[in-house]
C-alpha positions as CSV (number, residue, x, y, z in Angstrom):
1,M,-0.7,2.3,-5.6
2,A,1.5,5.4,-4.9
3,E,4.9,4.9,-7.3
4,T,8.0,6.5,-7.6
5,E,10.1,6.8,-10.3
6,M,14.0,6.5,-10.2
7,K,16.5,7.2,-13.1
8,Q,19.9,5.9,-13.5
9,V,22.2,7.1,-16.3
10,I,24.8,4.5,-17.6
11,G,26.9,4.3,-20.3
12,D,30.6,5.0,-21.0
13,G,30.0,9.1,-21.5
14,A,29.6,9.3,-24.9
15,S,26.4,7.7,-25.1
16,P,24.6,7.5,-22.1
17,Q,21.2,5.7,-21.8
18,T,18.6,6.4,-19.0
19,I,16.7,3.4,-17.5
20,A,13.5,4.5,-15.6
21,V,12.6,1.8,-12.8
22,N,9.0,2.6,-11.2
23,Q,8.6,1.2,-7.8
24,G,5.8,0.7,-5.6
25,I,6.7,2.7,-2.6
26,L,3.6,1.3,-0.6
27,S,4.1,-2.4,-1.8
28,K,6.5,-3.6,1.3
29,N,3.9,-2.1,3.7
30,D,1.0,-3.8,1.8
31,L,2.7,-7.3,2.2
32,F,3.3,-6.5,6.1
33,A,-0.6,-5.3,6.2
34,A,-1.5,-8.4,4.1
35,R,0.3,-10.7,6.4
36,N,-1.1,-8.8,9.5
37,R,-4.5,-9.4,8.1
38,A,-4.1,-13.0,7.9
39,R,-2.5,-13.4,11.6
40,F,-5.7,-11.0,12.9
41,K,-8.2,-13.2,11.2
42,A,-6.8,-16.4,12.2
43,S,-7.1,-15.1,16.2
44,G,-10.7,-14.2,15.1
45,L,-10.0,-10.4,16.0
46,L,-11.9,-7.4,15.1
47,V,-9.2,-4.5,14.3
48,L,-9.8,-0.9,14.2
49,N,-7.2,1.7,12.9
50,V,-8.4,5.0,14.7
51,V,-7.1,8.3,13.1
52,S,-7.7,11.8,14.0
53,S,-6.2,15.3,13.9
54,P,-4.1,16.0,17.5
55,G,-6.6,17.0,20.1
56,S,-10.0,15.6,18.6
57,G,-10.3,13.2,22.0
58,K,-9.0,9.8,20.2
59,T,-7.2,8.6,23.4
60,A,-10.2,9.6,25.8
61,F,-12.8,7.7,23.4
62,I,-10.7,4.5,23.2
63,E,-10.2,4.5,27.3
64,R,-14.0,5.2,27.6
65,T,-14.8,2.4,25.2
66,L,-12.6,-0.2,26.8
67,T,-13.6,0.7,30.2
68,D,-17.4,0.7,29.6
69,L,-16.9,-2.6,27.8
70,Q,-15.1,-4.6,30.6
71,G,-16.5,-7.9,30.9
72,R,-18.5,-7.9,27.5
73,L,-15.5,-8.0,25.4
74,R,-11.6,-8.5,25.7
75,G,-9.8,-5.3,24.2
76,G,-6.0,-4.7,23.7
77,V,-4.2,-1.4,22.4
78,I,-1.3,-0.5,20.5
79,V,-0.5,3.6,20.8
80,G,1.5,5.3,18.1
81,D,3.0,8.6,19.2
82,L,5.9,10.6,18.2
83,A,7.3,10.9,21.6
84,T,6.1,10.0,25.0
85,D,4.2,6.6,26.3
86,N,1.3,9.1,28.0
87,D,-1.4,7.8,25.8
88,A,-0.5,4.2,26.6
89,Q,-0.3,4.7,30.1
90,R,-3.9,6.4,30.2
91,I,-5.4,3.7,28.2
92,A,-3.7,1.0,30.4
93,R,-6.0,2.2,33.3
94,S,-9.2,0.6,31.3
95,G,-7.2,-2.6,32.2
96,A,-6.6,-3.4,28.7
97,P,-3.1,-4.1,27.8
98,A,-1.5,-1.5,25.6
99,I,1.5,-1.4,23.7
100,Q,3.3,1.8,22.9
101,I,5.1,2.4,19.6
102,T,7.1,5.8,19.4
103,T,7.5,6.9,16.1
104,G,10.3,9.8,16.3
105,D,9.7,12.1,13.3
106,M,7.5,9.6,11.5
107,C,3.8,11.0,11.1
108,H,2.3,7.6,10.8
109,L,2.2,4.1,11.8
110,E,3.0,1.6,9.1
111,A,2.3,-2.3,9.1
112,E,5.5,-3.7,9.9
113,M,5.3,-1.5,12.9
114,V,1.9,-2.8,14.0
115,G,3.0,-6.6,13.3
116,K,5.8,-6.3,15.8
117,A,3.9,-4.5,18.5
118,A,1.0,-7.3,18.1
119,G,3.6,-9.9,18.6
120,Q,3.8,-8.6,22.1
121,L,0.1,-9.3,23.2
122,N,-1.6,-12.8,23.4
123,L,-3.7,-12.2,20.3
124,D,-5.9,-15.2,20.8
125,N,-6.8,-14.1,24.4
126,L,-8.4,-10.7,22.6
127,D,-11.7,-9.9,20.5
128,L,-10.9,-6.3,19.8
129,L,-7.7,-4.8,18.8
130,I,-7.4,-0.7,18.7
131,V,-4.6,0.7,16.8
132,E,-4.4,4.4,17.8
133,N,-2.5,6.0,15.0
134,V,-0.4,9.1,15.1
135,G,-2.4,12.3,15.2
136,N,-2.2,13.2,11.6
137,L,-5.1,13.5,8.7
138,V,-2.8,13.2,5.7
139,C,0.0,10.7,6.7
140,P,-1.9,7.8,7.9
141,S,-4.6,8.0,5.2
142,G,-2.4,5.8,2.6
143,Y,-1.4,3.2,5.2
144,D,-2.8,0.1,5.4
145,L,-2.3,-1.7,8.9
146,G,-4.1,-5.0,8.4
147,E,-7.1,-3.6,9.9
148,D,-10.8,-4.4,9.4
149,L,-12.1,-1.0,10.1
150,R,-10.8,2.4,9.3
151,V,-12.2,4.7,12.2
152,V,-11.7,8.5,11.7
153,L,-12.7,10.9,14.4
154,L,-13.7,14.4,14.1
155,S,-14.3,16.6,17.0
156,V,-17.0,19.5,16.9
157,T,-14.0,22.1,17.8
158,E,-12.1,21.3,14.7
159,G,-15.0,22.8,12.5
160,E,-17.5,21.2,10.1
161,D,-15.3,21.6,6.7
162,K,-12.8,19.0,8.2
163,P,-13.9,16.3,5.5
164,L,-13.6,18.6,2.7
165,K,-9.8,19.7,4.1
166,Y,-9.1,16.1,4.3
167,P,-11.0,14.3,1.9
168,V,-8.4,11.2,1.0
169,M,-8.8,10.2,5.0
170,F,-12.6,10.6,5.1
171,K,-12.9,8.9,2.1
172,T,-11.0,5.6,3.2
173,A,-13.2,5.7,6.6
174,D,-15.5,3.0,7.4
175,V,-16.5,4.9,10.0
176,V,-16.9,8.3,11.3
177,I,-17.1,9.6,14.7
178,V,-18.1,13.0,15.8
179,N,-17.0,13.5,18.9
180,K,-17.1,16.3,21.9
181,M,-21.0,16.5,21.1
182,D,-21.2,18.0,24.5
183,L,-19.7,20.9,23.6
184,A,-21.3,21.5,19.9
185,E,-23.7,24.3,20.9
186,A,-20.9,26.0,23.5
187,V,-18.7,26.4,20.1
188,G,-21.7,27.0,17.7
189,F,-21.1,23.8,15.9
190,D,-23.3,23.3,12.7
191,R,-24.3,19.6,13.0
192,T,-26.6,19.6,9.7
193,T,-23.6,21.0,7.7
194,A,-20.8,19.0,9.2
195,L,-23.1,15.7,8.5
196,D,-23.4,17.0,5.3
197,N,-20.1,17.2,4.6
198,I,-19.0,13.8,5.9
199,R,-21.9,12.2,3.8
200,R,-20.6,13.9,0.7
201,I,-17.0,12.7,1.0
202,A,-17.8,9.5,2.7
203,P,-20.9,8.3,1.7
204,Q,-19.9,4.4,2.6
205,A,-19.3,5.5,6.6
206,T,-21.4,4.6,9.7
207,V,-21.6,8.0,11.4
208,F,-21.5,8.2,15.1
209,E,-22.2,11.4,17.5
210,V,-20.8,10.8,20.7
211,S,-19.1,12.3,24.0
212,A,-16.3,10.4,25.3
213,R,-16.5,12.4,28.2
214,T,-20.2,12.4,29.0
215,G,-20.9,8.9,27.0
216,L,-23.6,10.5,24.9
217,G,-24.0,8.1,22.0
218,M,-21.4,5.5,23.2
219,H,-23.9,2.6,23.5
220,E,-24.9,3.0,19.9
221,W,-21.2,2.8,19.1
222,Y,-20.8,-0.3,21.6
223,A,-23.4,-2.2,20.2
224,F,-22.0,-1.6,16.3
225,L,-18.9,-3.2,17.8
226,E,-20.3,-6.1,19.6
227,Q,-22.4,-6.5,16.5
228,R,-19.1,-6.8,14.1
229,I,-17.1,-9.1,16.7
230,G,-20.0,-11.6,16.6
231,R,-19.4,-11.6,12.7
232,Q,-15.6,-12.4,13.1
């Protein structure tokens, strides 16, 4: 757990004393995450924390997932963005309830925010809750939101070395989605190198190669989700 050190000098001026206080800066978030997790578990939910850099196709991936799985599972979404509710409006087209969190200048979601947003959803009427985190591969890596699975998206347009550049995020991934595979040949994407880099940094992760635009590989992803929901 990350820690910060605060030093306070006290005394009469002639003989100052320094007291060092170590405080876990993520302890408050971890407390809210534990509360969220218990609440989600009580509702029988599978909860995904979906993270990526901007432009990876994260919103399109979530929208396609919920649209294609209509009638097979009941999904809801919490969307985090610095500004606007554009993504929430897009996802709502799938028929799934979507709650927007606008973070302003904060580059990640925190568990307390997610808990408050979840309070606006009827969790007992859902099978799947997707949290679309703020587009960033650095800040969100240290924040547990109470999810079951952390899903990291990598698009072929970003390059094969993304896992090497952002190892902390990929090391915490349960699932890695390689998106925009329909563009792989056009952009000269080296699939073998990319997969090797993912396995090197995130050997624990289940990997899916998909195109949210064309539907390529999405059925394997859906089967994985339904299997996990069945376990819940």
